[in-house]
ZAZAGU-137139 format. One record per residue (C-alpha): residue number from 1; x, y, z. Coordinates in steps of 0.001 Angstrom, whole numbers. Example, Ala and Ser with C-alpha at 12.3 -4.5 7.8 and 13.67 -1.06 7.14 Angstrom:
BEGIN
+------+---------+---------+---------+
! resi !       x !       y !       z !
+------+---------+---------+---------+
!    1 !   12300 !   -4500 !    7800 !
!    2 !   13670 !   -1060 !    7140 !
+------+---------+---------+---------+
END
This chain:
BEGIN
+------+---------+---------+---------+
! resi !       x !       y !       z !
+------+---------+---------+---------+
!    1 !       0 !       0 !       0 !
!    2 !    1304 !    3455 !    -902 !
!    3 !    1730 !    5636 !    2186 !
!    4 !     703 !    9272 !    2366 !
!    5 !    4370 !   10307 !    2358 !
!    6 !    5149 !    8151 !    -675 !
!    7 !    2127 !    9381 !   -2630 !
!    8 !    3126 !   12987 !   -1907 !
!    9 !    6615 !   12281 !   -3209 !
!   10 !    5119 !   10838 !   -6395 !
!   11 !    3431 !   14169 !   -7008 !
!   12 !    6493 !   16269 !   -6286 !
!   13 !    9688 !   14259 !   -6096 !
!   14 !   13166 !   15319 !   -4950 !
!   15 !   14156 !   16372 !   -8494 !
!   16 !   11272 !   18820 !   -8834 !
!   17 !   12444 !   22473 !   -9047 !
!   18 !   10442 !   23362 !   -5942 !
!   19 !   12482 !   20889 !   -3936 !
!   20 !   15804 !   22517 !   -4883 !
!   21 !   15676 !   25372 !   -2443 !
!   22 !   18397 !   27899 !   -1682 !
!   23 !   20017 !   27570 !    1733 !
!   24 !   19023 !   30465 !    4022 !
!   25 !   21534 !   33065 !    5197 !
!   26 !   21363 !   32801 !    8977 !
!   27 !   21907 !   35943 !   11026 !
!   28 !   25301 !   35792 !   12768 !
!   29 !   25171 !   35209 !   16503 !
!   30 !   27841 !   35024 !   19201 !
!   31 !   26341 !   33226 !   22232 !
!   32 !   29075 !   34614 !   24505 !
!   33 !   28077 !   38158 !   23568 !
!   34 !   24401 !   37424 !   24214 !
!   35 !   25197 !   35820 !   27579 !
!   36 !   27261 !   38826 !   28646 !
!   37 !   24507 !   41205 !   27577 !
!   38 !   21556 !   39401 !   29167 !
!   39 !   23228 !   38335 !   32401 !
!   40 !   22793 !   35221 !   34505 !
!   41 !   19535 !   36158 !   36217 !
!   42 !   17644 !   36965 !   33012 !
!   43 !   18991 !   33865 !   31273 !
!   44 !   17726 !   31608 !   34039 !
!   45 !   14351 !   33366 !   33994 !
!   46 !   14099 !   32728 !   30250 !
!   47 !   14860 !   29054 !   30842 !
!   48 !   12130 !   28888 !   33498 !
!   49 !    9646 !   30470 !   31108 !
!   50 !   10495 !   27953 !   28391 !
!   51 !    9998 !   25118 !   30885 !
!   52 !    6677 !   26630 !   31966 !
!   53 !    5524 !   26720 !   28340 !
!   54 !    6604 !   23108 !   27772 !
!   55 !    4813 !   21816 !   30881 !
!   56 !    1731 !   23890 !   30096 !
!   57 !    1545 !   22390 !   26606 !
!   58 !    2121 !   18844 !   27842 !
!   59 !    -587 !   19090 !   30512 !
!   60 !   -2966 !   20994 !   28258 !
!   61 !   -2543 !   18289 !   25632 !
!   62 !   -3313 !   15602 !   28210 !
!   63 !   -6460 !   17457 !   29303 !
!   64 !   -7539 !   17778 !   25675 !
!   65 !   -7107 !   14058 !   25088 !
!   66 !   -9250 !   13393 !   28181 !
!   67 !  -12038 !   15537 !   26738 !
!   68 !  -11641 !   18304 !   29307 !
!   69 !  -10582 !   20872 !   26699 !
!   70 !  -12835 !   21453 !   23711 !
!   71 !  -12295 !   22770 !   20204 !
!   72 !   -8775 !   22414 !   18814 !
!   73 !   -5437 !   22444 !   20604 !
!   74 !   -2323 !   23700 !   18792 !
!   75 !     894 !   23000 !   20696 !
!   76 !    3971 !   25258 !   20655 !
!   77 !    6320 !   22440 !   21682 !
!   78 !    9595 !   22700 !   19782 !
!   79 !    9225 !   26421 !   19115 !
!   80 !    9733 !   27825 !   22635 !
!   81 !   13050 !   29549 !   21853 !
!   82 !   11404 !   31880 !   19332 !
!   83 !    8860 !   33625 !   21543 !
!   84 !   11112 !   33438 !   24626 !
!   85 !   14025 !   35022 !   22733 !
!   86 !   11738 !   37723 !   21377 !
!   87 !   10423 !   38773 !   24787 !
!   88 !   13901 !   38597 !   26354 !
!   89 !   15219 !   40967 !   23676 !
!   90 !   12263 !   43295 !   23168 !
!   91 !   10410 !   43346 !   26484 !
!   92 !    6657 !   43499 !   26874 !
!   93 !    5808 !   47145 !   26128 !
!   94 !    5070 !   46606 !   22412 !
!   95 !    1962 !   45262 !   20673 !
!   96 !    1858 !   41538 !   19941 !
!   97 !    -467 !   39532 !   17707 !
!   98 !    -288 !   35845 !   16873 !
!   99 !   -2077 !   32810 !   15499 !
!  100 !   -4128 !   30105 !   17201 !
!  101 !    -813 !   28590 !   18426 !
!  102 !    -936 !   31232 !   21119 !
!  103 !    -419 !   29813 !   24617 !
!  104 !    3323 !   30527 !   24828 !
!  105 !    3128 !   34181 !   23871 !
!  106 !     263 !   34806 !   26292 !
!  107 !    2221 !   33254 !   29173 !
!  108 !    5297 !   35312 !   28289 !
!  109 !    3254 !   38518 !   28194 !
!  110 !    1747 !   38201 !   31632 !
!  111 !   -1243 !   35884 !   31363 !
!  112 !    -933 !   33638 !   34400 !
!  113 !    -901 !   29838 !   34081 !
!  114 !   -4137 !   29833 !   36123 !
!  115 !   -5870 !   32214 !   33702 !
!  116 !   -4600 !   30341 !   30646 !
!  117 !   -5464 !   26868 !   31936 !
!  118 !   -8928 !   27937 !   33039 !
!  119 !   -9458 !   29352 !   29559 !
!  120 !   -8490 !   25994 !   28037 !
!  121 !  -11133 !   24351 !   30217 !
!  122 !  -13706 !   26994 !   29220 !
!  123 !  -14105 !   28208 !   32785 !
!  124 !  -15465 !   31587 !   33887 !
!  125 !  -12146 !   32708 !   35413 !
!  126 !  -10218 !   32101 !   32191 !
!  127 !   -8404 !   34975 !   30515 !
!  128 !  -11294 !   35343 !   28025 !
!  129 !  -13941 !   34310 !   30587 !
!  130 !  -14092 !   30840 !   29090 !
!  131 !  -15324 !   32088 !   25717 !
!  132 !  -12139 !   31811 !   23678 !
!  133 !  -10616 !   28488 !   24636 !
!  134 !   -7256 !   27286 !   23371 !
!  135 !   -7171 !   29376 !   20197 !
!  136 !   -7975 !   32784 !   21675 !
!  137 !   -5588 !   33856 !   24421 !
!  138 !   -5011 !   37500 !   25348 !
!  139 !   -2766 !   39662 !   27504 !
!  140 !   -2551 !   43394 !   28221 !
!  141 !    -366 !   43986 !   25152 !
!  142 !   -1449 !   40939 !   23156 !
!  143 !   -4246 !   41589 !   20685 !
!  144 !   -5091 !   37938 !   20559 !
!  145 !   -4461 !   34513 !   19380 !
!  146 !   -6549 !   34634 !   16208 !
!  147 !   -7895 !   31662 !   14278 !
!  148 !   -8262 !   32823 !   10667 !
!  149 !   -5061 !   31973 !    8786 !
!  150 !   -3441 !   35268 !    7788 !
!  151 !   -6425 !   37244 !    9076 !
!  152 !   -4536 !   38602 !   12065 !
!  153 !   -1767 !   40163 !    9958 !
!  154 !   -3823 !   43286 !    9086 !
!  155 !   -4717 !   43645 !   12790 !
!  156 !   -1051 !   43662 !   13807 !
!  157 !    -353 !   46166 !   11063 !
!  158 !   -3159 !   48356 !   12378 !
!  159 !   -1386 !   48354 !   15725 !
!  160 !    1786 !   49472 !   13947 !
!  161 !    -212 !   52266 !   12293 !
!  162 !   -1455 !   53398 !   15723 !
!  163 !    2137 !   53538 !   17005 !
!  164 !    3145 !   55765 !   14107 !
!  165 !      -2 !   57917 !   14247 !
!  166 !     399 !   58527 !   17981 !
!  167 !    4169 !   59091 !   17572 !
!  168 !    5029 !   56502 !   20213 !
!  169 !    8791 !   56354 !   19940 !
!  170 !   10601 !   53110 !   20633 !
!  171 !    7594 !   50853 !   20113 !
!  172 !    6827 !   48260 !   17454 !
!  173 !    4087 !   45803 !   16595 !
!  174 !    5143 !   42137 !   16537 !
!  175 !    3151 !   39855 !   14252 !
!  176 !    3745 !   36088 !   14481 !
!  177 !    2477 !   33944 !   11615 !
!  178 !    3115 !   30456 !   10294 !
!  179 !    4742 !   29710 !    6966 !
!  180 !    1395 !   28378 !    5745 !
!  181 !    -130 !   31858 !    6038 !
!  182 !    2368 !   33373 !    3604 !
!  183 !     298 !   32257 !     604 !
!  184 !   -2762 !   34169 !    1846 !
!  185 !   -3727 !   37315 !     -12 !
!  186 !   -4235 !   39280 !    3205 !
!  187 !    -549 !   38819 !    4024 !
!  188 !     634 !   40280 !     720 !
!  189 !   -1848 !   43150 !     770 !
!  190 !    -732 !   43991 !    4289 !
!  191 !    2992 !   43827 !    3550 !
!  192 !    2404 !   46163 !     631 !
!  193 !     621 !   48801 !    2728 !
!  194 !    3106 !   48451 !    5615 !
!  195 !    6015 !   49040 !    3251 !
!  196 !    4186 !   51870 !    1485 !
!  197 !    3343 !   53691 !    4724 !
!  198 !    6576 !   52908 !    6635 !
!  199 !    4853 !   51178 !    9544 !
!  200 !    6897 !   49869 !   12503 !
!  201 !    5833 !   46225 !   12261 !
!  202 !    7999 !   43123 !   12761 !
!  203 !    6546 !   40159 !   10882 !
!  204 !    7810 !   36860 !   12307 !
!  205 !    7290 !   33817 !   10089 !
!  206 !    7578 !   30760 !   12325 !
!  207 !    8503 !   28207 !    9672 !
!  208 !    7824 !   24935 !   11470 !
!  209 !    8038 !   23077 !    8142 !
!  210 !    4425 !   21892 !    8014 !
!  211 !    1027 !   23440 !    7381 !
!  212 !   -1976 !   21369 !    8407 !
!  213 !    -314 !   18421 !    6714 !
!  214 !    1684 !   19806 !    3814 !
!  215 !    5428 !   20313 !    3712 !
!  216 !    6514 !   23901 !    3145 !
!  217 !    8394 !   22722 !      39 !
!  218 !    5091 !   21680 !   -1529 !
!  219 !    3128 !   24705 !    -395 !
!  220 !    5331 !   27725 !   -1157 !
!  221 !    7252 !   28533 !   -4330 !
!  222 !    9714 !   30729 !   -2417 !
!  223 !   12426 !   29564 !     -23 !
!  224 !   14012 !   30962 !    2027 !
!  225 !   10719 !   32678 !    2752 !
!  226 !   11530 !   35988 !    4460 !
!  227 !   14691 !   36577 !    2459 !
!  228 !   12850 !   36102 !    -834 !
!  229 !    9597 !   37809 !      97 !
!  230 !   11266 !   40893 !    1577 !
!  231 !   12805 !   41748 !   -1793 !
!  232 !    9328 !   42066 !   -3312 !
!  233 !    8442 !   44839 !    -883 !
!  234 !   11819 !   46513 !    -441 !
!  235 !   12176 !   45357 !    3154 !
!  236 !   15027 !   44115 !    5280 !
!  237 !   14896 !   40443 !    6291 !
!  238 !   16398 !   38169 !    8921 !
!  239 !   16605 !   34378 !    9086 !
!  240 !   17654 !   32430 !   12148 !
!  241 !   17711 !   29000 !   13758 !
!  242 !   14432 !   28856 !   15653 !
!  243 !   15737 !   26101 !   17925 !
!  244 !   18466 !   28388 !   19308 !
!  245 !   17541 !   30889 !   22038 !
!  246 !   20709 !   32935 !   21494 !
!  247 !   20058 !   33343 !   17767 !
!  248 !   16479 !   34321 !   18518 !
!  249 !   17568 !   36988 !   21001 !
!  250 !   20198 !   38389 !   18637 !
!  251 !   17782 !   38692 !   15716 !
!  252 !   14953 !   40302 !   17673 !
!  253 !   17324 !   42762 !   19299 !
!  254 !   18727 !   43836 !   15929 !
!  255 !   15339 !   43870 !   14192 !
!  256 !   13761 !   46048 !   16875 !
!  257 !   16677 !   48459 !   16692 !
!  258 !   16221 !   48627 !   12897 !
!  259 !   12468 !   49231 !   13063 !
!  260 !   12713 !   51890 !   15778 !
!  261 !   15435 !   53729 !   13831 !
!  262 !   13744 !   53609 !   10407 !
!  263 !   10018 !   53113 !   11146 !
!  264 !   10164 !   50542 !    8359 !
!  265 !    8728 !   47026 !    8667 !
!  266 !   11015 !   43984 !    8607 !
!  267 !   10477 !   40307 !    7863 !
!  268 !   11909 !   37551 !   10072 !
!  269 !   11948 !   33829 !    9377 !
!  270 !   12516 !   31463 !   12296 !
!  271 !   13435 !   28039 !   10916 !
!  272 !   12126 !   25436 !   13349 !
!  273 !    9937 !   22323 !   13441 !
!  274 !    7025 !   21585 !   15716 !
!  275 !    7119 !   18432 !   17822 !
!  276 !    3406 !   17668 !   17457 !
!  277 !     897 !   17523 !   14644 !
!  278 !    -782 !   20665 !   13389 !
!  279 !   -3177 !   20206 !   16290 !
!  280 !   -3259 !   17496 !   18925 !
!  281 !   -5976 !   15678 !   16981 !
!  282 !   -3591 !   15431 !   13996 !
!  283 !   -1639 !   12106 !   14007 !
!  284 !    1005 !   13675 !   11711 !
!  285 !    1355 !   10636 !    9449 !
!  286 !    2988 !   12843 !    6835 !
!  287 !    6384 !   12539 !    8545 !
!  288 !    8188 !    9464 !    9761 !
!  289 !    8965 !    8643 !   13379 !
!  290 !   12655 !    8678 !   12456 !
!  291 !   12411 !   12224 !   11077 !
!  292 !   10598 !   13418 !   14180 !
!  293 !   13151 !   11765 !   16476 !
!  294 !   15940 !   13513 !   14583 !
!  295 !   14171 !   16848 !   14952 !
!  296 !   13688 !   16339 !   18682 !
!  297 !   17420 !   15834 !   19120 !
!  298 !   17583 !   19617 !   18732 !
!  299 !   15075 !   20334 !   21481 !
!  300 !   15427 !   24106 !   22106 !
!  301 !   15141 !   23695 !   25865 !
!  302 !   17850 !   21039 !   26013 !
!  303 !   20129 !   23069 !   23724 !
!  304 !   19646 !   26111 !   25951 !
!  305 !   20228 !   24095 !   29119 !
!  306 !   23444 !   22551 !   27771 !
!  307 !   24768 !   25958 !   26711 !
!  308 !   24083 !   27427 !   30156 !
!  309 !   25787 !   24477 !   31848 !
!  310 !   28772 !   24829 !   29519 !
!  311 !   29135 !   28503 !   30474 !
!  312 !   28894 !   27727 !   34223 !
!  313 !   25579 !   29551 !   34585 !
!  314 !   23492 !   26500 !   35413 !
!  315 !   24006 !   23086 !   37008 !
!  316 !   22102 !   19903 !   36244 !
!  317 !   20685 !   19969 !   39779 !
!  318 !   19387 !   23521 !   39297 !
!  319 !   17784 !   22516 !   36008 !
!  320 !   15972 !   19605 !   37679 !
!  321 !   14768 !   21990 !   40389 !
!  322 !   13479 !   24502 !   37827 !
!  323 !   11762 !   21717 !   35908 !
!  324 !    9939 !   20436 !   39010 !
!  325 !    8996 !   23975 !   40013 !
!  326 !    7358 !   24785 !   36675 !
!  327 !    5637 !   21412 !   36543 !
!  328 !    4134 !   22076 !   39986 !
!  329 !    2852 !   25486 !   38846 !
!  330 !    1058 !   23919 !   35878 !
!  331 !    -375 !   21051 !   37928 !
!  332 !   -1763 !   23583 !   40403 !
!  333 !   -3371 !   25513 !   37534 !
!  334 !   -4988 !   22289 !   36295 !
!  335 !   -6436 !   21642 !   39746 !
!  336 !   -7851 !   25160 !   39821 !
!  337 !   -9340 !   24720 !   36340 !
!  338 !  -10951 !   21436 !   37346 !
!  339 !  -12596 !   23076 !   40366 !
!  340 !  -13616 !   26368 !   38727 !
!  341 !  -17176 !   27058 !   37504 !
!  342 !  -18288 !   27265 !   33912 !
!  343 !  -19696 !   30632 !   32778 !
!  344 !  -23350 !   31256 !   33552 !
!  345 !  -25299 !   31025 !   30243 !
!  346 !  -27105 !   34245 !   31199 !
!  347 !  -23915 !   36260 !   30495 !
!  348 !  -23392 !   34795 !   27022 !
!  349 !  -24412 !   37960 !   25162 !
!  350 !  -22541 !   40390 !   27424 !
!  351 !  -19774 !   42225 !   25615 !
!  352 !  -21221 !   41431 !   22190 !
!  353 !  -21697 !   44469 !   19981 !
!  354 !  -24948 !   44721 !   18055 !
!  355 !  -26682 !   47821 !   16666 !
!  356 !  -29958 !   48839 !   18280 !
!  357 !  -32950 !   47545 !   16403 !
!  358 !  -34896 !   50058 !   14351 !
!  359 !  -38527 !   49814 !   15500 !
!  360 !  -39691 !   50945 !   12032 !
!  361 !  -37785 !   48097 !   10445 !
!  362 !  -39181 !   45502 !   12823 !
!  363 !  -42734 !   46647 !   13717 !
!  364 !  -44297 !   45062 !   16723 !
!  365 !  -46363 !   42023 !   15829 !
!  366 !  -50076 !   42429 !   16425 !
+------+---------+---------+---------+
END
């Protein structure tokens, strides 16, 4: 029987022009320089945050598989270094917008594990009062995890417009999108207007190699993505190893400096690979177990841990302590979510905008 992977290769084999991609030009990074700049305390905090994200995703996934979390669940496992490096470099004062793979960014921007977990469970004390679920997390400076592929890119660009209009110096709008969104018309229309109007927006393409089930090589005619696409709009681009925290920090630091100085948008491509299917309900039969195992050898958390140990910033015992600490935080949030109430149906329509009915349009029935 022909497997899904084999049948896909029959359609577009290794000799097809689309498969002969150019190697990306990775942004240069000196880990020693980054370590000296960030300092021990901030580095260890970043590690803790990455561990929190990993445990949150693992426990959230388990709850989903037990039927306690509804809808869809999109895990960020394998991509933690990207968002963590961004926040470490840029801070939390900017605007942030992302996709439905949104738990990590929300946690990094101040949403508590309790608020996020309760939202997964659809409970009243969730960050969106139980109405958004897994795909719609928010924070004070996070405009949302948004579910329509590419549909959030204009929203992030609107935030960049507000920064420019209000003359808010030093700020930028960060827009995270997957490589699968790049083919959407809204993305290209938005990049055009952002370039035309010189808007301070940082577009971050998290290239985790797979759309819902299609390899990036079979979905996009351009690779490397940011490097190629940026030329179409006269923008500067960056590409980095999305499994490496230090590379992530270095790129976001430089990109923010560029955007603040020029008020011009930039494109970033983080080359990574997710550890799970598109969502938890996706068995990911389009890649082999051997390929996945090879990918997981470059676990961003383990790479970060080993680098910190090598530079005498962390010990194995400290790492184990941090790991247990973050696991306990997430387990406590699960207990709270289990015990919390669901929203009262009577409040369902609160906060929903609707124009007042015109009595002439809808005359009272006699």
